N, C-alpha and C positions, 0 to 999 in steps of 0.2 A: 315397400310403401303401403300400411295397412289400409283396409277400406276406410274409403274417407267419412261414410257414414256412422262408423263407429266411434269418431273422434269426438270427444267432449265439444271441442268448438262449432261441430255441426249443429246449423242451426235452421233445418228444412229449407237449406239453399236451394235455388230452383235449378242451377248447374254447376256441377265442378267437374273440369274437363281438363286430362293431361294432355298436353302436347308433346309430340317426338317427331323432330326432322332431324334424322341420324346424319344425312350430308352436311348439314350447316352445324351439327352439334347441339341443336337446340332442345333443351329439356325446359317446360315450363306448365304452371298449372293456371288455369283461368276460372276464377269463382265469381259465379252471378248469387249475391243473397235475396235480393228483390227488384223487380222491375214493375212494383206497383205504383210507381209515381212517375215513371219513364226509363228510360235505357239505364243499364248499371253503369255507373262512372266512377272510376276511381283508377289511381296511378299504377303502372307497372314497376315491380321492385325486382332489381338485379343484385343477386347477393349469392355467396357461397353458404351452403348448408351441409355441415359435415353429415349430419343425419336429415334424409329426404323427409322424415314425418315432420320436422320442424318447418318445411317448406309448406307443408299442407296446411298445417295449423296456423301458418301465417297468412295463408291464402284466405282461409275460412274466418278466422277473425278480423282480418282487415277488410274483407268483403262486407260482414256483417258491420263493421264500422262505418263503412262508409254509406250503407243504407241510412243509418241513424244520422249520419253526419249531415247528408244530402237533405234528409226531411228536417233535420232541425234548422237548416240554413234556408230553408223555405223554397229551395230549388226542385224543379220539374224533372229530378233525375233519382233513379234506384241507386242500389249498391253492387259495386264490382271491384275486383282486383286482381291482378296476374302478378305472379313471382317465376322469376326467370331464374332457374338454378345454375348458378356459375360454379366453372370448376376452382380449384385451389389457388389458380393463376388469375382469376375473373377475367378470362378471354372473352373478349366481344368481337365480333366481326359482322360486317356489312351482311353476309348471307345470313347470320343468325337472325337479325334484327328484320331482314326480309322476310323471314319464314315466319317469325312471330306477326308481323304484320298481316300476312296471308291468313293466320290462325284468327286474328282479329276479324279481318275482314269475313270470314267464314261465318263467322256469327251473326252477319246481316245487321248490324246495328245495335244488338241488344246489349252489347258491352263497348264502353268508349273509353279509349286509354289516355293517359298523359304521365308526364314523371313522376319517381318516385326516387327512394334509396339507389344509386347507382345508376342513374337514367338521367341523361343530360338533354338540353333542347335540340343539340346536333342528333341525338340518338332518335328522338321524336319525329324531327324532319326525315330521316331514315324509314322509320315506320310510316310514316305519311303518305311515301313513295308506293306502298300498296294497299293503303286503306284511306278511307274518308273519315274513320271513325276514331279519330284522335286528336288532342287538343294540347294546349301548351306550345304553341308553336311560336316562332319568331314574328315581332310585329314590329313595324316603323312607325316612328313618331313616339312623343311622349304621352299624349292623349290617348292611345288605344292600348285596350285591356289585351292582355296575351303573354306568351312567352312564359320564361320560368316562374312557377306560381310561388317559390320559395318566398320572396319578399312581402307576398301579399299573406302568405300563412305568418310571418313575422309579424305583421301589421296587426293581425288579428289579435294574437297571442298578447302582444303589447297592450292593447284595448283592454284584454281581458285580465292582464296582470294589474292594471290600474283600478279596474272594476273589483278585482279580489282585495287590493290593498285598502280601498274605502270601505268595503263590506267588513272585513275581518279586523282591520286594524283602525278604521274610522279616520284615515288620511286621505286627503284631498289631492296631495301632491306626492310624487315620488323622489323627492327631493331627499336625499339621506338613508332611503329606504336600501336594505341590504338584499341584493338578489344573486343567489348562487344558481349558475347556468350549467348544466350537463349538456354538452354538444355546441360548437362553434363552427358548424358548416352554414349552408344557406339561409336556415332558418335560424338556428341558435345565434349565428353571428349578426343577423338582422335585427332580431329581439334584442342583443347586447348595444347595438348601436342605438335602437331607439331610446333603450332605456336611460344609457348614458347622456343623451342629450336631455333628459329631465333630472339630471343630477342623480340617478342611483348610483350605489357603491356597488361594484361588481366582483364575484369571483367566479372563476370561469376553469374549465377542465373539459377535455377532449382527449379520445385515444391517440389523436394527434398531438402531440405535447406542443409541438414547434407551432402549430397553427393558433392553440390556446394562448400561447405565449404573445404571438405577434399581435392577436386582438387584445390582450391586455396591455401590451404597450401603447397601443394604438389608442386605448380609451382611459387609460390610467387605473386599470384594474389589477386584480391580483388573479394567480391561478396555484391550482393543488391537481394533485395526482386524480386521474380518472375515478380511481377508486376509492377517493376520500372525499368527492365532492357532496355526497349525500350525507355525510357527516357535518358538514360546515353549519355553524350556528347562524343562521338567518333570518330574514323577515319572510322571503320568498325561494322556494326551491323550483327552478324551473327544467324540467327534464325534455329536453329536444335533440335526443338521439334515438337508439330502439327502444323498443318497448319492454313491457313485463318488468320494470325495475322494481313497482311496488309490490314485493312479496313480503313475506312475514319479516324476514331479516332487513330489507331494506327499509320499510317501514317503522321498525324498531331503531335504525340508526337516525331517522329524520328529526333534526333540531330546526324545524321551520315551523310555523303558524299555517302557512299556505303553499299547497303545490299546485303551481298551474305552469303549463309548458305544452309544446307542440308535438312531443312523442306520441305515435300511435300506440292504444292498447297498453297504458301504462300499467293498469292494475293486471297482475299476475294472473288472479283469479276473483271471481265475482265478489267473495267474501271480504276482500282486501279494501273495497270502498268502505265498507262497516268497520272496519279497524282504523282507518283514517278518521273517521268520523267520531270514535269512540277516544281517539287521542285527541280530541279539539281541533283537528286539522282541516282547513277547508279546501276541498279539492273541487278543480275546475274540471269538469269532464272533458277528457281529451277531443273528442268528435265535434265537441262545441265550440271550445276555445280554438282549436287548429282550423277552422273551416274556411280561412281566408283563400288558402290556394285553390280550393274546389269551387269557390264562388269564382275567382277568376277564371278559371279553364273552363268552368260551365259555361259562363256568359261568353266568353269567346268563341266557344263552338255552337253555341245557338245562334249568335250574331253572325257567323261564318256560314252558316248553311241558310241562312236566310239572306245571305248576300248584303248585310249590313254592317257598317263599323260599329265596333263595341267601345263605349265611351269608358275611360277609366273612372270618371267621377261617379258613374253608377256601381262600379265594383266597389270602391271605396264608400260609397254610403249604405252598401250591404254589409260589407265588413264591421261599420261602425254599427250596426245592430247586434252584433255579437255580446257586448257587455249587458244590453237589456235581457237576452235569453239566459246569460248566465245569472243574473239578478233574480231573473223569475225561477231558476233551479234551486238558488241558493234559499230564498224565501220560503219556498213549498218545503225544502228540507227543513229549516229553521222551525216551520209550523208543526211539522208532521213528525219528526223526528226520524225521517226515512234518510238515509245517506245520500248524497247529492248524486252520485252515480246511477243509483237505483230511479232515483225522481226523473232523471234524463232519459233512463234507457224506457219507462213508462211510458214518456210524453212521445218519443221517438216510435217506440211499438204501434201506439196508437195511430199516429200519422201513416205508417206503412201498414196498417190493417192486420197488425199481428196480435 
């Protein structure tokens, strides 16, 4: 693994820590980008990286994205992220999760973790057995916020897609609007179900083809291969799997006037936002549209540490503000000619004092 400060995604991060626990087999990276607004908050990703340098890039990019996401969502939290480097069999053990919890605890509250790709509520419960600096824990009752942040992320993306359709296509309804969704897990599946209720036409794809097929049958949608979804002619392309898909080749394949989805770090590199704008494609900056999950886990965490219940209506109220933030970004982009990703970055950087 090369020195992290030589990586192009290193952005004066406050802390980048390699965690090794040979006894449990844990290898992890915890990255804190900024604690200007509060503790660095962001989930833990459990993923197999054939090249460990990709794990470092993920940690650096995702933690910076969390700084921007939390700032733009108006949350009193900074940006952090962790990645656990899984083996090829994705072996995950209680001892490994315990060791990771000890590593989070050792930071003394500078980092607050939660679920991300490959990590479940049950995993967070195990981590919480070793540290209080964790959120996304199960809750009782329909009126309490907490638990799996996926449905809340999906809710924000759904609101953002509606705003994008209105801004770009001038349509106040999603009835008949064709949305191509990449990824049908907790987030993408949730987005699909919400869109379906509004009469949207859906084309779905997932690396797990059986999962996409089952959801398509449930929602009367269609499926294509996961390698074909970016080429589908549609109104909205919604990426809800892994990031860095909007590179030169990916952007060239797009047949949609809107890109709006929940995947983190959708732009492979900074100049790809400009490429989208040059093609006339409206882009919803990922860390703005997908903030629903971190809104939920942050409010859960803050309420729990105050000993207060967290009202789910407050979470929904804050998620409902996502379209307004997107509209502000798009209007500034329209007026200035600067791509929407750069407009959003500048807003976020100002909020975190960069």
